[in-house]
C-alpha positions in Angstrom: 79.6 115.7 92.0 78.8 112.9 94.5 82.4 112.0 94.6 83.5 115.6 95.3 81.0 115.8 98.2 82.3 112.5 99.6 85.8 113.7 99.3 84.9 117.0 101.1 83.3 115.2 104.0 86.3 112.8 104.2 88.7 115.8 104.6 86.5 117.3 107.3 86.5 114.0 109.2 90.3 113.6 108.8 90.8 117.2 110.1 88.6 116.6 113.1 90.5 113.5 114.1 94.0 114.7 113.0 96.8 113.8 115.3 98.4 116.8 116.8 102.0 117.4 115.9 102.8 118.5 119.4 101.3 117.4 122.8 99.2 119.6 125.0 100.5 120.2 128.5 98.4 121.0 131.6 99.5 121.8 135.1 97.3 121.2 138.1 98.9 123.1 141.0 97.9 123.1 144.6 99.1 125.4 147.4 101.4 124.7 150.3 101.4 120.9 149.9 104.2 118.5 150.9 104.3 115.0 149.5 103.8 113.5 152.9 100.2 114.6 153.0 99.2 112.3 150.1 98.2 108.6 150.4 100.2 108.1 147.2 103.4 108.9 149.2 102.2 108.1 152.7 99.9 105.1 152.4 99.1 104.8 156.1 98.5 108.4 157.0 98.1 110.4 153.8 94.9 111.8 152.3 92.9 109.7 149.8 93.2 111.5 146.5 91.7 109.2 143.8 92.0 111.7 140.9 95.7 112.2 141.5 96.0 108.4 142.0 94.3 107.9 138.6 96.9 110.2 137.0 99.6 108.1 138.6 98.2 104.8 137.4 98.6 106.0 133.8 101.6 108.2 134.4 104.8 108.6 136.4 105.2 109.3 140.1 108.4 111.2 141.1 109.4 110.0 144.5 111.9 112.8 145.0 110.5 116.1 143.6 111.6 119.4 145.2 110.4 123.0 145.1 113.6 125.1 145.3 111.8 127.7 147.5 109.5 126.9 150.4 107.1 129.8 149.8 104.9 130.8 146.9 106.5 133.7 145.2 110.0 132.3 145.4 108.9 128.9 144.2 106.9 130.4 141.3 109.7 132.7 140.4 112.0 129.7 140.1 109.5 127.9 137.9 108.6 130.7 135.5 112.3 131.7 134.9 113.9 128.3 135.0 116.6 129.9 137.2 117.7 129.5 140.8 116.3 132.5 142.6 119.5 133.4 144.6 121.2 134.0 141.2 118.4 136.3 140.0 117.6 138.2 143.2 114.1 136.7 143.4 114.6 134.7 146.6 112.8 137.2 148.8 109.0 136.7 149.5 107.7 139.0 148.2 110.1 141.2 146.5 109.7 144.8 147.7 111.1 145.9 144.4 110.6 143.5 141.5 113.8 142.4 139.8 114.6 141.9 136.1 114.6 138.5 134.4 118.2 137.6 133.3 119.3 139.5 130.2 118.2 137.7 127.0 115.9 135.3 128.8 112.1 135.3 128.8 109.5 133.6 131.1 109.4 130.2 129.5 105.7 130.2 128.2 106.8 132.9 125.9 108.8 130.4 123.9 105.8 128.0 123.8 103.6 130.8 122.5 106.2 131.7 119.8 106.1 128.1 118.7 102.4 128.2 118.2 101.0 127.1 121.6 98.0 128.7 123.2 99.2 129.6 126.7 96.8 130.2 129.6 97.1 130.6 133.3 94.2 130.5 135.8 95.0 132.5 137.7 97.8 132.9 140.2 101.1 134.3 139.0 103.0 135.7 142.1 106.3 136.2 140.4 109.0 138.4 141.9 109.9 139.8 138.4 109.0 143.1 136.8 105.5 143.4 135.2 107.0 144.2 131.8 108.8 140.8 131.8 105.3 139.2 131.4 104.7 140.8 128.0 104.0 138.1 125.4 104.0 135.3 127.9 100.2 134.4 128.3 97.4 134.4 125.8 95.1 134.6 128.9 96.0 134.9 132.5 92.9 135.5 134.7 90.3 133.7 136.7 88.5 133.0 133.4 91.5 131.7 131.4 90.8 128.4 129.6 92.4 126.3 126.9 89.0 126.1 125.2 89.6 129.5 123.5 92.4 128.2 121.3 92.1 127.7 117.6 91.1 124.3 116.2 93.9 121.7 116.8 96.2 124.4 118.3 98.4 122.8 121.0 98.0 124.4 124.4 99.8 124.9 127.7 97.4 125.5 130.6 98.0 126.1 134.3 95.2 125.7 136.7 95.9 126.8 140.3 93.9 125.5 143.3 93.7 127.5 146.6 91.9 125.0 148.8 95.0 123.8 150.5 96.5 127.3 151.1 97.9 128.0 154.5 95.1 130.6 155.1 92.5 127.7 155.0 93.9 126.7 158.4 93.3 130.1 160.0 89.7 129.0 160.7 87.8 125.7 160.7 86.5 123.5 157.9 83.3 124.7 156.2 80.3 123.4 158.1 79.2 121.1 155.3 82.6 119.4 155.1 83.3 116.3 157.2 86.8 115.1 158.2 88.2 112.3 156.0 90.1 111.1 159.1 89.6 111.2 162.8 91.9 113.8 164.5 92.7 111.2 167.2 94.2 108.9 164.5 96.5 111.3 162.7 100.3 110.8 163.0 102.0 114.0 164.2 105.4 115.1 163.0 107.9 114.6 165.9 108.6 118.4 166.2 104.9 119.3 166.8 103.3 119.2 170.2 100.6 116.6 170.6 97.6 118.7 171.4 93.9 118.6 170.3 94.4 121.7 168.2 97.3 120.3 166.3 95.4 117.0 165.7 92.4 118.9 164.4 94.6 121.0 162.0 96.2 117.8 160.7 92.8 116.2 160.1 91.6 119.5 158.6 94.5 119.6 156.1 94.1 116.0 155.1 90.5 116.7 154.4 91.3 119.8 152.3 93.6 117.6 150.2 90.7 115.3 149.5 88.5 118.3 148.6 91.0 119.8 146.2 91.5 116.4 144.6 87.8 116.4 143.7 88.2 119.9 142.3 91.1 118.7 140.1 88.9 115.8 139.0 86.5 118.2 137.4 89.1 119.5 135.1 90.5 116.1 134.3 86.9 115.0 133.3 86.6 118.1 131.2 89.8 117.2 129.3 88.4 113.7 128.9 85.0 114.9 127.6 86.8 117.2 125.2 88.6 114.2 123.8 92.0 115.5 124.8 93.4 112.9 127.3 95.3 110.9 124.6 97.3 114.1 123.6 97.7 115.9 126.9 100.4 115.6 129.6 98.9 116.4 133.0 101.3 117.5 135.7 100.2 117.7 139.3 102.3 119.2 142.0 102.1 121.3 145.1 103.8 124.8 144.7 106.0 124.0 147.7 105.8 122.2 151.0 103.8 123.0 154.1 101.5 123.8 155.6 101.5 123.0 159.3 104.0 125.2 161.3 107.6 124.5 160.4 106.9 123.5 156.8 106.1 126.4 154.6 108.7 129.2 154.5 111.5 126.9 155.9 114.2 125.3 153.9 113.6 121.9 155.4 112.4 118.7 153.7 108.8 119.3 154.9 108.9 122.7 153.3 110.5 121.6 150.0 109.6 118.1 149.0 106.4 118.0 147.0 104.3 115.5 145.1 105.0 115.3 141.4 102.7 113.2 139.3 102.7 113.3 135.5 99.9 111.7 133.4 101.4 110.3 130.2 99.0 110.5 127.1 98.8 107.4 124.9 99.9 109.2 121.8 103.0 110.6 123.4 104.4 107.7 125.4 107.6 107.8 123.4 108.5 111.1 125.1 108.9 109.6 128.5 111.7 107.2 129.7 109.5 104.7 131.6 106.3 102.8 131.3 103.0 104.3 132.5 102.4 103.5 136.1 106.1 103.7 137.0 107.7 105.4 140.0 110.9 107.4 139.4 113.6 107.7 142.1 115.7 110.3 140.3 115.5 113.8 141.7 113.7 116.6 139.9 113.5 120.3 140.9 111.2 123.1 140.1 114.0 124.8 138.2 113.7 121.9 135.8 110.0 122.4 135.0 110.5 125.0 132.3 113.1 123.0 130.4 111.0 119.9 130.7 107.9 121.5 129.2 109.9 123.0 126.4 111.5 119.7 125.7 108.1 117.9 125.6 106.9 120.5 123.2 109.9 120.2 120.9 111.0 123.8 121.6 114.6 124.6 121.9 115.7 125.3 125.5 117.2 128.8 125.6 120.6 129.5 127.1 120.5 131.0 130.6 118.0 128.5 132.0 119.5 126.6 135.0 117.2 123.6 134.9 117.5 120.4 132.9 114.6 118.5 131.3 113.4 115.3 132.9 111.0 114.3 130.2 111.0 114.5 126.4 113.3 113.7 123.6 116.8 112.5 124.7 116.0 111.7 128.3 116.8 108.1 129.3 115.6 106.2 132.3 119.2 105.6 133.5 120.1 109.2 133.2 117.0 110.3 135.0 117.7 108.0 137.9 121.2 109.2 138.3 120.0 112.6 139.4 120.5 112.6 143.2 120.7 116.3 144.2 118.3 119.0 145.1 119.0 122.6 146.2 116.7 124.9 148.2 116.8 128.3 149.8 114.9 130.5 152.3 115.6 134.1 153.0 113.0 136.7 153.7 109.4 135.8 154.3 107.4 139.0 154.3 108.9 141.1 157.1 111.0 138.3 158.7 114.6 137.8 157.6 116.8 134.7 157.7 119.2 133.0 155.4 119.2 129.2 155.1 120.4 127.0 152.2 119.3 123.4 151.8 121.0 120.6 149.9 119.8 117.0 149.5 122.1 114.4 148.0 121.0 110.8 148.0 119.4 110.0 151.3 121.0 112.9 153.2 119.9 116.5 153.7 122.1 119.3 154.8 120.9 122.6 156.3 123.3 125.6 156.3 121.9 128.3 158.6 124.0 131.4 158.0 122.4 133.4 160.8 121.7 130.6 163.2 120.8 133.0 166.1 117.7 133.9 164.0 115.6 131.2 165.5 112.9 129.7 163.2 110.0 130.8 165.3 110.9 134.5 165.0 107.7 136.5 164.5 106.1 137.1 161.1 102.6 138.4 161.2 101.2 136.0 158.5 102.7 132.9 160.1 101.1 133.6 163.4 97.6 134.0 162.0 97.5 130.2 162.1 96.2 129.1 165.6 98.5 126.1 165.7 101.5 128.4 165.3 100.3 130.6 168.2 99.8 127.6 170.4 103.2 126.2 169.6 104.8 129.5 170.7 102.7 129.7 173.8 103.8 126.2 174.9 107.4 127.0 174.1 107.3 130.2 176.2 105.6 128.2 179.0 108.4 125.6 179.0 105.9 122.8 178.1 107.7 121.3 175.1 110.4 118.6 174.9 113.8 119.2 173.3 112.7 118.3 169.8 109.5 120.4 169.9 111.2 123.5 171.5 114.1 123.6 169.0 112.0 125.8 166.7 112.2 128.6 169.3 116.0 128.3 169.9 119.1 129.3 168.1 120.2 126.6 165.6 123.6 125.1 164.8 125.2 126.6 161.7 125.0 123.3 159.9 122.8 120.2 160.3 122.9 116.8 158.6 120.0 114.3 158.5 119.4 110.8 157.1 115.9 110.9 155.5 115.5 107.2 155.4 115.8 107.0 159.2 114.6 110.5 160.0 112.1 111.8 157.5 111.2 114.9 159.5 114.8 115.9 160.2 115.0 116.0 164.0 118.2 114.0 164.7 121.2 116.1 163.7 124.2 114.0 162.6 126.6 116.9 162.0 128.5 116.2 165.2 128.6 112.4 164.8 132.1 111.3 163.9 130.8 108.4 161.9 129.1 110.9 159.4 132.1 113.2 159.1 132.9 112.3 155.5 129.3 112.8 154.5 129.2 116.2 156.3 132.3 117.4 154.5 131.0 116.2 151.1 127.7 118.0 151.6 129.4 121.2 152.9 131.7 121.3 149.9 128.9 120.6 147.5 126.9 123.5 148.8 129.9 125.9 148.9 130.6 125.1 145.2 126.9 125.5 144.3 126.6 129.0 145.9 129.9 130.2 144.5 129.0 129.0 141.0 125.6 130.8 140.9 126.9 133.2 142.4 124.5 133.6 145.3 123.6 137.3 145.7 121.9 136.7 149.1 125.3 137.3 150.7 124.7 141.0 150.2 121.9 142.6 152.2 118.7 142.9 150.2 118.7 146.7 150.2 122.3 146.7 148.9 121.4 144.4 146.0 118.4 146.6 145.1 120.3 149.9 145.3 123.5 148.8 143.5 122.0 146.5 140.9 119.3 148.7 139.3 117.1 145.6 139.4 119.5 143.4 137.5 120.7 141.1 140.2 122.2 138.6 137.7 124.6 141.3 136.4 125.3 142.4 140.0 126.2 138.9 140.9 128.5 138.5 137.9 130.4 141.7 138.7 130.7 140.8 142.4 131.4 137.1 142.0 134.8 137.1 143.6 133.5 139.3 146.4 130.6 136.9 147.0 133.1 134.0 147.2 135.0 135.9 149.8 131.8 136.5 151.8 131.0 132.8 151.7 134.4 132.1 153.1 133.9 134.5 156.0 130.5 133.1 156.7 132.0 129.6 156.7 134.4 130.5 159.5 131.3 129.6 161.6 132.1 126.0 160.9 135.6 126.1 162.4 136.6 126.1 166.1 136.6 129.7 167.3 140.4 129.9 168.1 141.1 128.7 164.6 138.6 131.2 163.1 139.6 134.2 165.2 142.5 135.6 163.1 140.4 135.6 159.9 137.5 137.1 161.8 139.6 140.0 163.1 140.8 140.6 159.5 137.1 140.7 158.3 136.2 143.1 161.1 139.0 145.4 160.0 138.3 145.1 156.2 137.7 148.2 154.1 134.8 146.3 152.4 131.5 146.9 154.4 130.1 143.5 153.3 133.1 141.7 154.8 132.7 143.6 158.1 129.0 142.7 157.9 129.6 139.0 157.6 132.4 139.1 160.1 129.9 140.4 162.7 127.2 137.9 161.7 129.8 135.1 162.2 130.8 136.5 165.6 127.1 136.4 166.6 127.0 132.8 165.4 129.8 132.0 167.8 128.0 133.9 170.6 129.9 134.3 173.8 132.9 132.4 172.4 133.6 135.6 170.6 133.5 138.0 173.6 137.2 138.5 173.3 136.3 140.7 170.3 133.6 142.7 172.1 135.6 145.9 172.6 136.4 146.0 168.9 132.8 145.3 168.0 131.5 147.9 170.4 133.7 150.5 168.6 132.3 149.4 165.3 128.8 149.8 166.6 129.5 153.3 167.6 131.3 154.7 164.6 131.2 152.5 161.5 130.0 154.5 158.4 127.8 151.7 157.3 124.4 151.4 159.0 124.0 147.6 158.3 127.5 147.0 159.8 126.5 149.0 162.9 123.3 147.0 163.2 125.1 143.7 163.1 127.6 145.0 165.7 124.7 146.0 168.0 123.1 142.6 167.4 126.2 140.8 168.7 126.4 143.1 171.7 122.7 142.4 172.5 122.8 138.6 171.9 126.0 138.2 174.1 125.1 140.8 176.8 128.4 142.6 176.1 126.8 146.0 175.9 123.5 147.8 175.5 122.5 147.7 171.8 119.5 150.0 172.2 121.2 153.4 171.7 123.0 152.2 168.6 119.9 150.7 167.0 117.8 153.8 167.8 120.5 156.0 166.3 120.7 153.9 163.2 116.9 154.0 162.8 116.8 157.7 163.3 119.2 158.2 160.3 117.5 155.6 158.0 115.3 156.9 155.2 114.8 153.7 153.2 111.9 151.5 154.4 113.5 148.3 153.0 116.7 149.1 155.0 114.6 149.9 158.1 112.8 146.5 157.8 116.1 144.7 157.9 117.2 146.7 161.0 113.9 146.0 162.7 114.4 142.3 162.2 117.4 142.7 164.6 115.2 144.7 167.0 112.5 141.9 167.1 115.2 139.3 167.5 116.8 141.0 170.5 113.4 141.7 172.1 112.0 138.3 171.7 115.2 136.3 171.9 117.2 138.2 174.5 114.5 140.1 176.4 115.8 143.6 175.5 113.1 146.3 175.5 112.8 149.0 172.9 110.8 152.2 172.9 110.0 153.2 169.3 108.7 156.6 170.5 112.4 157.6 170.3 112.2 157.3 166.5 108.6 158.4 166.2 109.4 161.3 163.9 111.5 159.3 161.5 110.2 159.6 157.9 109.9 155.8 157.5 107.4 155.6 160.3 104.8 157.0 157.9 105.8 154.9 154.9 104.1 151.7 153.7 105.7 148.4 152.8 106.6 145.9 155.5 107.8 148.3 158.2 104.3 149.0 159.6 103.9 145.2 160.4 107.1 145.3 162.5 106.1 148.6 164.2 102.7 147.3 165.0 104.2 144.1 166.5 106.8 146.0 168.5 104.1 148.3 169.9 102.1 145.3 171.2 100.0 144.2 168.3 100.2 141.1 166.2 101.8 142.7 163.2 98.6 142.4 161.2 97.4 145.8 160.0 93.7 146.8 160.0 92.2 146.6 156.5 91.7 149.9 154.7 88.0 150.9 154.4 
């Protein structure tokens, strides 16, 4: 009997200390947080973050980690799907109509859960996908979600989101009980920001918020330690995209895309990583890789249809990891503001492709301009008090820009016209063209067209229209040729039977600006009579930007006949551009009876702004 009791207690002890057959995985995610804000990446001017640095000491630091999208919902949609958002139609922040996950593919925690993991998210989701696509993904997803509710010895995947560094925390001041971790007078400003007391205070405020959020993350790290889980738990820390001072978040620039990525490596699972604890990794990783990486660490098969590749886990070698030298990014619509920029980094070079370069970066979006530093930047630009680098944010851009990050980490010295970089420019241009055509990138169709013609399945829409998208990319890339060379192909596009080809022909004419005035009579005729409202809008846009004719009657007529608020929002982007960029005045009372004036969505923000407000709507009581 004594021997049986002893054996029973021995089994209990063994069960209590049993080695898990799979590792736990925890994500600590902060908001709006570029790598350059961390002391770990910027020793002289970054924020002290001892808890993140502790993870790094016993883990891996990725020197070149990239969010594919520079704003929350786009970045998080990339992460949860493992797919590049311009392929799935999830590249708009925030989707006005949610899109479907690719056919046959589930949000990746679903596969972990099917494999026996307890999956929890606390609490932000912010996906651009349909609600029904979340079925079966999380055991818990709420402000109370915790891994502690799992069964004994059940492996878990837990995501903890921290809001302290969110852009909104710069709308006001630091809490009264919080002291700066650095003197505003000693911060190092980005070269494109004006050197003002307000900007210096906001820099110091953000560095302080990073130190505060580090302490918050430390609480969960200690909890894992107290629960005896550190030896079996991978802990990832990253910012959900770059930011947060003006010109970072929402822009497909390095400051909007490069993030910290630190992965704590547990002692019992060191064999799943390709380097010693405490190492720094130069190979590039992207958010699109996170799903495949977690599944690989968990020993779960990576489903077909995921674009990302694992950077940790079985089969990953140090040499293969460090051969990765490319990152892809995208920015399209942020709330009510439209643009279209694609970003490519390869090695030390970054390449920006602005497909609508007349859509200057500082074009109004109500949420952007809730930040005082943003408003001051615009006021100084309008007053002519900025230098060329600082004022570029409020001017039309070149269609393509090339930067050397080693010499120019904040991308202000455009090398695209430097003959000594011609070979690099051509290589980057071709690489991006190939990437977009291979996806294919559905962003080359207007958002309302994708929504109306895809029935929410943008992946299938892209597959069916792949050849057409390739043709649209070629028309857009006429912007990169001298105008006399591009003109015959542009005339062909303007006379195409395909509305999207006329649409991109007109955008390309606007990119050439007054160089394309020889086509103004033809474009004026298109603005008056084309059967497609988007085509007429882009024709009016050209006429207004170049001063060739008055665009107001055309745009008012287009708006009077529009019934879809998503369509109207795209048209109003042109109205705001022409008013703020070209000084053309619009009287919306001429369309006051239009049905969309009483609809919700993003349109009221634009209407409010055009009528003299800030674009921010009063809160409903």
